[in-house]
C-alpha positions as CSV (number, residue, x, y, z in Angstrom):
1,M,12.1,113.0,74.8
2,K,15.2,111.8,73.0
3,V,15.3,115.7,71.5
4,S,15.3,117.1,74.6
5,V,18.6,114.6,76.2
6,S,20.1,115.3,72.9
7,I,20.2,119.0,73.3
8,G,21.4,119.2,77.0
9,V,24.6,116.8,76.2
10,T,25.8,119.6,73.3
11,L,25.0,122.7,74.9
12,V,27.3,121.5,78.1
13,I,30.1,120.4,75.1
14,S,29.3,123.9,73.3
15,L,30.5,126.0,76.7
16,A,33.3,123.1,77.9
17,V,34.6,124.4,74.5
18,A,34.3,127.5,75.1
19,G,35.7,127.9,78.9
20,C,38.7,126.4,77.1
21,K,38.5,129.1,74.9
22,S,38.8,132.0,76.9
23,G,41.9,129.7,79.1
24,S,39.9,130.3,82.8
25,V,41.7,128.4,84.2
26,A,39.9,127.2,88.5
27,R,42.2,128.3,91.5
28,P,42.3,126.7,95.1
29,G,41.1,129.2,98.0
30,S,44.1,131.6,99.4
31,I,46.6,131.6,102.4
32,E,45.6,133.7,104.7
33,T,48.6,136.3,106.0
34,V,49.2,137.1,109.3
35,Q,51.9,139.6,110.6
36,A,54.1,138.2,113.3
37,H,57.4,138.9,114.7
38,I,60.8,136.0,114.2
39,V,63.0,134.7,115.6
40,E,65.8,132.3,114.5
41,V,67.0,128.9,116.6
42,K,70.8,128.8,117.3
43,Q,73.1,126.6,117.7
44,A,75.9,126.6,119.4
45,E,78.3,125.5,121.6
46,M,76.7,125.4,126.0
47,P,78.3,124.2,129.2
48,I,77.7,120.5,130.3
49,V,76.7,121.6,134.0
50,E,75.6,119.0,137.0
51,R,73.9,119.8,140.1
52,A,75.2,119.5,143.1
53,T,72.8,119.8,146.4
54,G,73.9,120.4,149.3
55,T,72.5,122.0,152.7
56,I,74.1,125.5,153.8
57,R,75.2,125.6,157.3
58,A,77.4,127.7,159.4
59,R,81.0,128.0,159.0
60,E,80.9,127.3,163.0
61,S,78.6,124.9,164.3
62,A,78.5,123.6,168.0
63,T,76.7,121.0,169.6
64,L,76.9,121.7,173.7
65,S,77.0,118.8,176.1
66,A,77.8,118.3,179.9
67,Q,80.4,116.6,181.4
68,V,79.3,115.9,184.4
69,M,76.3,114.3,186.2
70,G,73.6,116.8,187.1
71,R,70.7,118.2,187.4
72,V,69.8,121.3,185.5
73,E,68.7,124.4,187.4
74,R,68.9,126.9,184.2
75,V,68.4,127.7,181.0
76,L,69.7,131.2,180.1
77,V,68.5,131.6,176.3
78,R,66.3,130.4,173.5
79,E,66.4,129.8,170.7
80,G,67.3,133.3,167.9
81,D,69.0,134.5,170.7
82,A,72.3,135.8,169.4
83,V,75.3,134.9,172.3
84,R,79.1,136.0,172.7
85,A,81.9,134.0,173.2
86,G,82.5,132.8,176.8
87,Q,78.2,134.0,177.5
88,M,76.7,131.8,180.4
89,L,74.4,129.3,178.7
90,V,73.4,126.7,181.0
91,I,73.4,126.2,185.0
92,L,73.6,122.8,186.7
93,D,73.3,122.3,190.5
94,D,76.7,121.8,191.8
95,A,76.3,121.0,195.1
96,T,77.5,118.1,195.5
97,L,80.7,119.1,193.2
98,R,81.4,121.9,195.3
99,A,81.5,120.3,198.3
100,S,84.2,118.9,196.5
101,A,86.0,121.0,195.7
102,D,86.1,122.8,199.9
103,Q,87.2,119.2,200.4
104,A,90.4,119.1,198.6
105,A,90.5,123.0,199.5
106,A,90.9,121.9,203.2
107,A,93.4,119.2,202.2
108,V,95.5,120.8,200.2
109,K,95.5,123.5,203.7
110,A,96.3,120.3,205.8
111,A,98.7,119.1,204.0
112,E,100.0,122.7,202.9
113,Q,101.1,123.0,207.7
114,Q,102.4,119.7,207.2
115,Q,104.9,120.4,205.1
116,Q,105.7,123.3,206.7
117,A,106.7,122.0,209.5
118,A,108.6,118.7,208.2
119,Q,110.5,121.6,206.3
120,S,111.5,123.3,209.7
121,N,112.3,120.1,210.8
122,A,114.2,119.8,208.0
123,E,116.1,122.6,208.2
124,F,116.6,122.3,212.3
125,A,118.1,118.8,211.2
126,S,120.4,120.1,208.9
127,S,121.8,123.0,210.8
128,T,122.6,120.4,213.7
129,L,124.5,118.3,211.6
130,A,126.5,121.0,210.3
131,R,127.1,121.9,213.6
132,Y,128.0,118.2,214.9
133,R,130.3,118.8,212.6
134,Q,132.3,121.0,214.0
135,L,132.6,119.1,216.8
136,E,134.0,116.6,214.3
137,A,136.5,118.3,213.6
138,Q,137.6,119.5,216.4
139,K,137.3,116.1,218.4
140,S,134.6,116.5,220.3
141,V,132.3,114.2,219.4
142,S,132.0,110.7,219.5
143,P,131.4,108.5,216.3
144,Q,127.8,107.0,218.0
145,E,126.9,110.9,219.2
146,M,127.6,111.4,215.0
147,D,125.5,108.8,213.2
148,E,122.6,109.1,215.2
149,V,122.7,113.4,214.4
150,T,123.1,112.2,210.5
151,R,120.6,109.9,210.7
152,R,117.8,112.3,212.0
153,A,118.6,114.8,209.0
154,Q,118.1,112.5,207.1
155,A,115.2,111.5,207.9
156,A,114.0,114.6,208.2
157,S,114.7,115.2,204.7
158,A,113.0,112.6,203.9
159,E,109.9,113.0,205.3
160,A,110.1,117.0,204.3
161,G,110.1,115.4,200.3
162,A,107.6,112.8,201.0
163,L,105.2,115.6,203.0
164,N,106.1,118.2,199.3
165,A,104.9,115.2,197.2
166,Q,101.9,115.2,199.3
167,A,101.1,118.3,199.3
168,N,101.3,118.6,195.4
169,A,98.9,115.6,195.4
170,A,96.5,117.7,197.1
171,K,97.2,120.4,195.0
172,A,96.0,118.6,191.8
173,Q,93.0,117.6,193.5
174,Q,92.2,120.6,194.2
175,A,92.5,121.5,190.3
176,G,90.8,118.4,188.9
177,A,88.0,119.4,191.6
178,K,87.4,123.1,190.6
179,A,87.4,121.7,187.5
180,M,84.2,119.0,187.8
181,L,82.9,121.9,189.6
182,G,83.3,124.7,186.4
183,Y,82.0,122.0,183.9
184,T,78.5,122.9,185.6
185,R,79.1,126.0,184.0
186,V,78.5,125.3,180.2
187,A,78.8,128.6,177.9
188,A,79.4,129.4,173.9
189,P,82.6,128.7,172.9
190,F,82.4,131.6,170.1
191,A,79.7,134.6,169.4
192,G,76.6,133.6,167.5
193,V,73.5,132.3,167.3
194,V,71.6,129.4,169.3
195,T,69.8,126.8,166.7
196,A,68.7,124.3,169.3
197,R,67.1,124.4,173.2
198,M,67.2,120.7,173.8
199,V,67.2,121.5,177.5
200,D,64.8,123.1,180.5
201,P,65.4,123.2,183.8
202,G,64.8,120.1,185.8
203,T,66.4,117.7,183.0
204,M,69.0,115.7,184.5
205,A,71.8,116.3,182.0
206,A,74.8,113.9,181.4
207,P,78.2,113.4,179.5
208,G,78.0,113.6,175.9
209,V,73.8,114.0,175.8
210,P,73.4,117.8,173.6
211,L,71.8,121.0,175.4
212,I,72.7,123.3,173.4
213,Q,73.4,124.3,169.6
214,I,75.2,127.3,168.5
215,D,76.2,128.8,165.3
216,S,78.6,130.7,164.2
217,A,76.8,134.6,163.0
218,G,77.6,136.0,159.8
219,E,80.0,133.6,157.7
220,L,77.5,130.3,155.9
221,E,78.8,127.6,153.7
222,L,77.4,125.6,151.6
223,Q,78.4,121.7,152.0
224,A,77.6,120.0,149.1
225,T,78.0,116.1,147.6
226,I,79.8,115.9,144.6
227,P,80.2,112.0,142.6
228,E,83.4,110.9,141.9
229,S,83.0,111.4,138.5
230,E,82.4,115.3,139.2
231,I,85.4,115.5,141.2
232,A,87.8,116.5,138.7
233,G,86.1,119.2,137.7
234,I,86.4,121.9,140.8
235,H,89.1,122.8,142.2
236,K,89.4,124.9,145.7
237,S,89.0,129.0,145.3
238,M,86.4,128.3,141.5
239,K,83.8,130.1,141.6
240,L,80.3,127.9,141.0
241,A,76.7,129.8,140.7
242,V,74.7,128.4,143.7
243,T,70.4,128.1,143.3
244,V,68.3,128.2,146.5
245,D,65.6,127.3,145.2
246,S,63.0,128.3,148.6
247,L,64.2,131.7,147.7
248,G,61.9,131.5,143.9
249,G,65.5,130.3,142.2
250,Q,67.5,132.5,143.8
251,R,71.6,132.7,142.8
252,F,74.6,133.1,144.3
253,D,78.6,133.7,143.8
254,G,79.8,131.1,145.9
255,T,83.6,129.8,146.4
256,V,85.3,126.8,146.2
257,A,86.5,126.6,150.0
258,E,87.9,122.9,151.0
259,I,87.0,119.6,149.7
260,V,87.3,116.9,151.9
261,P,89.8,114.5,150.1
262,A,88.2,111.4,151.5
263,A,85.1,110.4,149.3
264,D,82.5,108.6,151.1
265,P,82.6,104.8,150.4
266,A,79.0,103.9,151.2
267,S,78.4,107.4,148.7
268,H,81.5,107.2,146.2
269,S,81.2,111.0,146.4
270,F,82.8,113.7,148.5
271,L,82.0,116.4,150.3
272,A,82.3,119.7,148.9
273,K,82.4,122.9,151.4
274,I,81.4,126.6,149.2
275,A,81.4,129.8,150.9
276,L,78.7,132.1,150.9
277,P,78.4,136.2,150.6
278,R,76.9,137.2,153.6
279,L,73.8,138.1,153.0
280,S,70.2,138.0,155.0
281,E,68.0,136.3,152.9
282,L,70.7,133.3,153.6
283,R,70.2,130.9,156.7
284,A,71.6,127.9,157.3
285,G,69.2,124.9,156.8
286,L,68.5,126.1,153.5
287,F,68.4,123.1,150.5
288,A,70.9,124.4,147.5
289,S,72.8,123.6,144.5
290,A,75.2,124.7,143.2
291,A,76.6,123.8,139.3
292,V,79.4,122.1,138.1
293,P,80.7,122.8,135.2
294,L,82.0,119.7,133.2
295,G,82.9,121.2,129.6
296,T,81.1,121.8,126.5
297,K,77.6,120.3,123.8
298,P,76.6,121.3,120.8
299,A,73.3,122.7,121.8
300,V,69.2,123.3,119.5
301,L,68.9,126.8,121.5
302,V,65.7,128.2,121.0
303,P,63.8,131.4,122.5
304,R,61.4,131.3,125.6
305,S,59.1,133.5,124.2
306,A,58.8,131.4,121.0
307,V,57.5,128.6,123.0
308,V,53.8,127.8,123.6
309,M,52.0,125.3,125.7
310,R,49.4,122.7,124.3
311,G,48.8,121.2,127.5
312,A,52.3,119.7,129.0
313,L,53.3,120.0,125.6
314,A,55.4,121.9,124.1
315,C,55.4,123.8,120.6
316,V,56.8,126.3,118.0
317,Y,55.3,127.9,115.1
318,A,58.3,127.0,112.5
319,L,58.4,128.4,109.1
320,D,58.8,126.6,105.9
321,A,60.2,127.4,103.0
322,N,56.6,129.5,102.0
323,G,56.6,131.4,105.1
324,V,53.8,128.5,106.4
325,A,53.5,128.3,110.3
326,Q,53.6,124.5,111.2
327,L,53.3,123.7,114.3
328,R,56.4,121.5,115.4
329,Y,56.2,119.5,119.1
330,L,59.5,120.2,120.7
331,T,61.6,118.1,123.9
332,L,62.6,120.7,125.7
333,G,66.5,120.2,127.5
334,T,67.5,123.0,130.0
335,A,67.7,126.2,130.2
336,Y,70.3,129.1,129.4
337,G,68.7,132.2,130.8
338,D,66.3,133.6,128.2
339,K,66.4,130.6,125.4
340,V,65.9,126.9,126.7
341,E,67.7,123.8,124.7
342,A,65.3,122.1,122.1
343,L,66.6,118.7,122.3
344,S,64.2,117.2,119.3
345,G,61.7,119.0,116.8
346,L,64.5,121.8,116.0
347,S,67.8,122.5,114.0
348,G,69.6,125.7,113.7
349,G,68.3,128.3,112.1
350,E,65.3,127.7,111.2
351,K,62.7,130.8,112.0
352,L,59.8,131.1,114.4
353,V,57.5,132.8,116.0
354,D,57.8,135.1,118.5
355,N,55.2,135.4,121.0
356,P,52.3,133.5,118.9
357,A,50.2,133.8,122.2
358,D,47.2,131.7,122.0
359,R,46.6,132.4,118.1
360,D,46.2,129.6,116.1
361,L,48.7,129.7,113.2
362,A,49.1,126.6,111.7
363,G,49.0,126.4,108.1
364,K,49.2,130.4,107.5
365,R,51.7,132.6,105.8
366,I,53.9,134.8,108.2
367,E,54.6,138.0,107.2
368,V,57.0,139.9,109.3
369,Q,56.3,142.2,111.1
370,P,58.2,145.4,111.0
């Protein structure tokens, strides 16, 4: 047994020495090489943009209500109907007001007849007074007769003046009655579209109670709320990009048409009205937002095509100094077209694998694909 062990140890030592003399060294397994397109991370100055949200509304909008109490007889329009300026929309029962108008007209007629009689009497008294003055010059009338004729002329003139005032008052009452009668007809103040109908026949209308709402056709605007910290960044006639989420994030060019000069004391914000282009897909009532520029900032921009999602996490394959891909998780920020801001995890100038798809490239050497 002792002899065999010695021979084995001697054999191992001999093989080791022979290996060292031959110069052969054991090598680790080689790294797999994969071809892929490469993109570069860019460092750039990008605009700081805040989103001002609001609602798209018509440039002109009116909520019509009755100015007199009355039962609704007819409603001539429905939601979505296009109307022209002056078109009749709602008709109220006018029996009571029509009777008042007829009564006022009769009062005017009576007052005018009395006015004519008094005027005729005043003219006769005035001509009589003129003749008596001629006779007085000829010493043909007594002073007493002259005084009586003078007083009758003065009284007739005063009566004519009083009846003239009564006639004017009657005409004013008639005009008021006609105006009240006209309030039983509710007409469109401008051309547009009926956006709400709040009344049906048989309903009792009252002053101030809404009946119909109309929005002007064509011209729309975004009424956006601007915080007081951002109001200095916008001005009238400024161009802003408006995004409508319900239209798939579609963007439109808007122009600041008006900035309400006073801030809302509760929210400390200003109302900006941004004129929008006339497009069929834009409608009143849609939620939208406007991009308000507030300066620039340095940003690390990553091509969107290099970003892959691992569950809810965004990551990229970044190349080290040896061209080996390493999986790097990112915190993403604002999107700029085909690039997105990396808030952490990358720096400008780094190389990334483009369109990695579902491949697992971590630890693999990347060869630039021609």
